[in-house]
C-alpha positions in Angstrom: 0.0 0.0 0.0 1.4 3.4 -1.0 1.9 6.0 1.7 -0.6 8.9 1.9 1.3 11.9 0.6 0.7 15.6 0.6 0.5 17.6 -2.7 4.1 18.5 -2.3 5.1 15.0 -1.3 3.4 13.6 -4.4 5.2 16.1 -6.6 8.6 15.6 -5.1 8.4 11.8 -5.1 8.0 11.7 -8.9 10.9 11.6 -11.2 11.1 14.5 -13.6 13.0 15.2 -16.8 16.2 13.3 -17.5 15.9 11.5 -14.1 13.0 9.5 -15.5 15.1 8.7 -18.6 18.0 7.6 -16.4 15.7 5.2 -14.6 14.9 3.6 -18.0 18.6 3.5 -18.9 19.4 1.7 -15.6 16.7 -0.8 -16.3 17.9 -1.3 -19.8 21.5 -2.0 -18.7 20.2 -4.4 -16.1 17.9 -6.3 -18.4 20.4 -6.6 -21.2 23.4 -7.6 -19.1 24.9 -9.6 -22.0 24.8 -6.7 -24.5 27.5 -4.1 -24.6 26.1 -0.6 -24.7 27.9 2.6 -25.6 26.5 4.8 -22.9 26.6 8.4 -23.9 23.9 9.6 -21.5 25.7 10.4 -18.3 26.4 13.8 -16.8 28.9 12.3 -14.4 32.3 13.7 -15.2 35.1 11.2 -15.9 37.8 10.7 -13.3 40.9 12.3 -14.8 44.1 11.1 -13.1 45.5 14.6 -12.6 42.3 15.8 -11.1 42.0 12.9 -8.7 45.6 13.4 -7.6 44.9 17.0 -6.8 42.1 16.0 -4.4 44.2 13.3 -2.9 47.0 15.8 -2.3 44.6 18.3 -0.8 43.1 15.6 1.4 46.6 14.7 2.7 47.2 18.4 3.5 43.9 18.5 5.5 44.7 15.2 7.3 48.1 16.6 8.4 46.7 19.9 9.5 45.3 21.0 12.9 42.1 21.9 11.1 40.9 18.3 10.5 39.0 17.9 13.8 37.3 21.2 13.5 36.2 20.4 9.9 34.9 16.9 10.5 33.9 16.8 14.2 32.1 20.1 14.7 29.0 21.9 13.3 29.8 25.2 11.4 28.3 28.3 10.1 25.3 28.1 7.7 27.2 30.4 5.3 30.1 27.9 4.8 33.5 26.9 6.1 35.2 30.2 6.8 38.6 29.4 5.1 36.8 28.2 2.0 34.6 31.4 1.9 37.8 33.5 2.3 39.6 31.6 -0.5 36.7 32.3 -2.9 36.5 35.9 -1.9 40.3 36.5 -2.3 40.5 34.6 -5.6 37.6 36.4 -7.2 38.6 39.8 -5.9 42.0 39.4 -7.4 40.9 37.7 -10.6 37.9 39.9 -11.4 38.6 43.2 -9.6 35.7 42.7 -7.2 35.3 43.8 -3.6 33.7 40.7 -2.0 33.4 40.0 1.7 32.3 36.9 3.4 28.8 38.4 3.4 28.6 38.1 -0.4 29.2 34.3 -0.4 27.1 31.3 0.5 28.1 27.6 0.2 25.3 25.0 -0.3 25.2 21.2 -0.7 25.6 21.4 -4.5 24.2 24.0 -6.8 21.0 22.0 -7.3 20.2 22.7 -3.7 21.0 26.4 -4.3 18.4 26.6 -7.1 15.8 24.8 -4.9 16.3 27.5 -2.2 16.1 30.3 -4.8 13.2 29.0 -6.7 11.1 28.7 -3.6 12.3 31.9 -1.9 11.8 34.1 -4.9 9.2 32.1 -6.9 5.7 30.9 -6.1 2.9 32.6 -4.2 3.5 35.7 -2.1 1.8 36.3 1.2 -0.8 38.3 -0.6 -1.5 35.5 -3.1 0.2 36.8 -6.1 2.2 34.4 -8.3 5.9 35.2 -8.7 7.3 33.5 -11.8 10.7 31.8 -12.3 11.8 32.8 -15.8 14.0 30.7 -17.9 15.0 33.1 -20.7 16.5 30.6 -23.1 14.9 27.1 -23.6 16.2 24.4 -23.7 18.1 24.5 -20.4 19.1 22.3 -17.5 16.4 19.7 -16.9 16.9 20.0 -13.1 15.2 23.4 -13.1 11.9 21.5 -13.6 12.2 19.7 -10.3 13.2 22.5 -7.9 10.0 24.5 -7.8 7.4 23.5 -5.3 4.9 25.6 -7.3 5.2 24.1 -10.8 3.0 26.8 -12.4 5.5 29.4 -11.4 8.1 28.1 -13.9 8.0 29.8 -17.3 10.5 29.3 -20.2 10.8 31.2 -23.5 11.6 29.8 -26.9 14.9 31.0 -28.5 15.7 32.1 -31.9 17.9 29.8 -34.0 21.0 31.0 -35.7 21.5 28.3 -38.4 24.6 27.7 -40.6 23.1 25.1 -43.0 26.3 24.5 -45.0 28.3 23.7 -41.8 25.4 21.7 -40.2 25.7 23.9 -37.2 23.3 26.1 -35.2 23.1 28.2 -32.0 20.3 29.2 -29.7 19.9 32.9 -28.9 17.5 34.6 -26.5 14.4 36.0 -28.3 14.2 39.5 -26.7 11.1 40.2 -28.7 9.3 37.6 -26.6 11.1 37.6 -23.3 9.0 39.2 -20.5 10.4 40.2 -17.1 7.9 42.2 -15.1 6.7 42.9 -11.6 5.3 39.4 -11.6 8.8 37.9 -12.0 10.4 36.4 -8.9 13.8 35.5 -10.4 15.5 34.7 -13.7 17.6 31.5 -14.1 19.9 30.2 -16.9 23.0 28.2 -17.3 26.2 29.5 -19.0 27.8 27.4 -20.5 24.5 25.5 -20.9 23.7 22.0 -20.0 22.4 20.4 -22.3 23.4 22.4 -25.4 26.9 23.7 -24.8 25.6 27.2 -25.6 27.3 30.3 -24.1 25.0 33.3 -23.8 27.1 36.2 -24.9 28.2 39.0 -22.6 25.9 41.5 -24.3 23.0 39.1 -24.0 23.6 38.6 -20.3 23.8 42.3 -19.8 20.5 42.8 -21.7 18.7 40.2 -19.5 20.1 41.8 -16.4 19.0 45.2 -17.6 15.4 43.9 -18.1 15.3 42.6 -14.5 16.9 45.6 -12.8 13.8 47.9 -12.8 11.8 45.3 -10.9 14.6 44.4 -8.5 14.6 40.8 -9.7 17.6 38.6 -9.0 19.2 36.9 -12.0 20.8 33.6 -11.2 23.6 32.6 -13.6 24.3 28.9 -13.3 28.0 28.8 -13.9 28.6 25.1 -13.1 30.8 24.8 -16.3 32.2 28.4 -16.3 35.6 29.8 -15.5 37.7 30.1 -13.4 36.9 26.4 -12.4 36.0 24.1 -14.0 36.6 26.4 -16.9 34.7 24.2 -19.4 34.2 27.0 -21.8 35.5 26.3 -25.3 35.0 29.9 -26.4 36.0 33.1 -24.7 33.6 34.2 -22.0 33.6 36.5 -19.0 31.8 35.9 -15.8 29.4 38.8 -15.2 28.7 40.3 -11.8 26.3 42.9 -10.6 23.9 44.1 -7.9 21.0 41.9 -9.0 23.2 39.0 -10.2 23.7 35.8 -8.3 26.7 34.1 -9.7 26.2 30.3 -9.0 29.0 27.8 -9.1 29.7 24.2 -8.4 32.8 22.1 -7.9 31.1 19.0 -9.4 32.7 19.3 -12.8 36.0 20.2 -11.2 36.2 16.7 -9.8 34.2 16.9 -6.6 30.6 15.8 -7.5 30.5 13.4 -4.5 31.1 16.3 -2.1 28.2 18.5 -3.2 29.8 21.9 -3.1 27.7 24.8 -4.5 28.6 28.4 -4.3 26.5 31.6 -4.6 28.2 35.0 -5.0 26.1 38.1 -4.9 24.7 41.1 -3.0 24.4 40.5 0.7 20.6 40.9 0.7 20.1 37.9 -1.7 22.7 35.9 0.1 21.1 36.5 3.5 17.7 35.2 2.3 19.3 32.0 0.9 21.4 31.5 4.0 18.3 31.6 6.2 16.6 29.1 3.9 19.6 26.8 4.2 19.7 27.1 8.0 16.1 25.9 8.2 16.6 23.2 5.6 19.9 21.5 6.6 21.9 23.8 8.8 25.0 23.8 6.5 26.7 22.0 3.7 29.4 19.4 4.3 32.7 21.0 5.3 35.1 18.4 4.1 34.9 19.2 0.4 35.1 22.9 1.2 38.2 22.4 3.3 40.2 20.5 0.7 38.9 22.9 -2.0 40.3 25.9 0.0 43.8 24.3 -0.4 43.3 23.8 -4.1 42.1 27.4 -4.7 44.7 29.1 -2.5 47.6 27.3 -4.2 46.3 28.1 -7.7 46.3 24.4 -8.5 42.6 24.2 -9.2 42.5 26.9 -11.8 45.7 25.5 -13.4 44.3 22.0 -13.7 40.9 23.3 -15.0 42.6 25.2 -17.8 45.3 22.7 -18.7 43.6 19.3 -18.1 39.8 19.5 -17.7 39.0 22.0 -20.5 41.2 20.5 -23.3 40.1 17.0 -22.4 36.5 17.7 -23.1 37.1 20.1 -25.9 39.0 17.3 -27.7 36.0 14.9 -27.1 33.7 17.4 -28.8 36.1 17.7 -31.7 36.1 13.9 -32.1 32.3 13.8 -32.0 31.9 16.7 -34.5 34.5 15.2 -36.9 32.8 11.8 -36.8 29.3 13.3 -37.5 30.7 15.4 -40.4 32.1 12.2 -41.9 29.3 9.8 -41.1 26.0 11.7 -41.5 24.6 11.9 -45.0 25.0 15.4 -46.2 21.4 15.6 -47.5 19.9 15.0 -44.1 18.8 18.1 -42.2 21.0 17.6 -39.1 22.6 20.4 -37.1 25.0 20.2 -34.2 24.9 23.0 -31.7 28.1 25.0 -31.6 30.4 23.5 -29.1 31.0 26.5 -26.8 31.3 24.6 -23.5 30.2 22.0 -21.0 30.5 18.2 -21.3 27.7 17.5 -23.8 26.9 17.8 -27.5 23.4 18.7 -28.7 22.1 17.3 -32.0 19.0 18.6 -33.8 17.5 16.3 -36.4 15.1 18.7 -38.2 11.8 17.3 -39.3 12.6 14.0 -37.6 9.9 11.5 -38.8 9.7 10.0 -35.3 9.9 11.4 -31.8 13.1 11.9 -29.9 11.9 9.2 -27.5 11.3 6.7 -30.4 14.7 7.6 -31.8 16.3 6.9 -28.4 14.7 3.5 -28.4 16.0 2.7 -31.9 19.5 3.7 -30.9 19.3 1.3 -27.9 18.6 -1.5 -30.4 22.1 -0.8 -31.9 23.8 -0.6 -28.5 23.9 3.2 -28.1 22.4 5.2 -25.3 21.9 9.0 -25.4 19.2 11.3 -23.8 16.0 12.4 -25.6 16.1 16.2 -25.9 12.4 16.8 -24.9 13.4 16.4 -21.3 15.3 19.7 -21.4 12.5 22.1 -21.9 11.1 22.7 -18.4 8.6 25.5 -18.2 8.0 25.9 -21.9 4.2 26.2 -22.2 3.7 26.1 -26.0 3.9 23.1 -28.2 7.1 23.2 -30.3 8.0 20.4 -32.6 11.6 21.2 -32.2 11.5 19.8 -28.7 11.0 16.3 -30.1 13.8 16.5 -32.7 16.9 16.9 -30.4 19.3 14.6 -28.5 21.8 15.2 -25.8 25.1 13.3 -26.2 27.6 13.0 -23.4 31.3 13.6 -24.0 32.2 11.2 -21.2 32.9 8.2 -23.4 36.2 7.1 -24.8 37.2 8.5 -28.2 36.6 5.0 -29.6 33.1 4.9 -28.1 32.2 8.3 -29.3 33.3 7.5 -32.9 31.5 4.1 -33.0 28.4 5.6 -31.3 28.1 8.5 -33.8 28.7 6.2 -36.7 25.8 4.0 -35.5 23.7 7.1 -34.8 24.3 8.3 -38.4 23.1 4.9 -39.7 19.9 5.0 -37.6 19.2 8.5 -38.7 19.6 7.6 -42.4 17.3 4.6 -42.0 14.7 6.7 -40.2 14.6 9.4 -42.8 14.7 6.8 -45.6 11.5 5.2 -44.2 9.7 8.6 -44.6 10.7 8.8 -48.2 9.5 5.2 -48.9 6.2 5.9 -47.2 5.6 9.1 -49.1 
């Protein structure tokens, strides 16, 4: 017999977006134990030897220090472990010419937790009953945004414009400022840069324009910088982190090699940070201090930034190049396929225009040839209107070996050719 749940309990106990797909993937891998799958679905970063060694070295430093007992054996401040907060402030002040104090920084148990706090502190129903919207200015975006809001109707996403280079089989999403609406009914704005799932980097000018639209209404703009510089620096194109009075710069150490430690960081004006810190105090007291403590060593020494720029970034940038080169060679030139420009993150985003079947059905056909990717329709949380494009895209992880990526894309190209060919036969 199922437990009796509240409305929120029912909502939060359901799998949303890519997590529902991952459940299907796990069941597929278990059911077909004898079949070898090329699994290009995961968002889990690969364990790179140099990165693992960095965290081993920092752990050894912590173990040898007098701080160890205080880090592990005592409660701490809701704001974060003080040496880590200080390391962030010092690094960003020096690197970006800021004037941060500890009051401008909050450490959470991963950035997903940070967005949960923000979505429900700034979005949803006010005490007077008005609905404050959580605006995603550029859809598609991170699927996890769909699960963080306790008031689902508050989440609103906007369709982008598509900048298409047909000859190169490339495209790029851009914010559609003719449609984007930020008003007194907006509670907060949220987008990722670089973007999971597309690898898109919203330009500096586009960021500033979004921020300018929010300023008159005193709306916080959360920029999800989980793939941004200075660490993990998974931007393949030049980009500058943007800071401002109504910007919350949101970071994570997950793609810098610490996903298991759940370290999220918010940098912004003290009044926004204070609200989120109070939320955290009520929710979980504070984030784990162990990951913060070893990260403080890595940041203060400069080793984290160095490894991000010389190891992590080139590793994944090369993976994208392998994938792009393989698709250019394997995909029939007459098919309407477009790869989103590889501007960052650890994924590639493929658009199969006028795909004769849905992205979910294409995902199932790929499984038949031993390749697993993620259907793209799971990455449009908050988009209210029906848009065929949602069902024509796939997210492909760059966490496979070069050989797996080459073989996987060759098989994908063959499935795509077969699917489009069936349409020609039927017509």
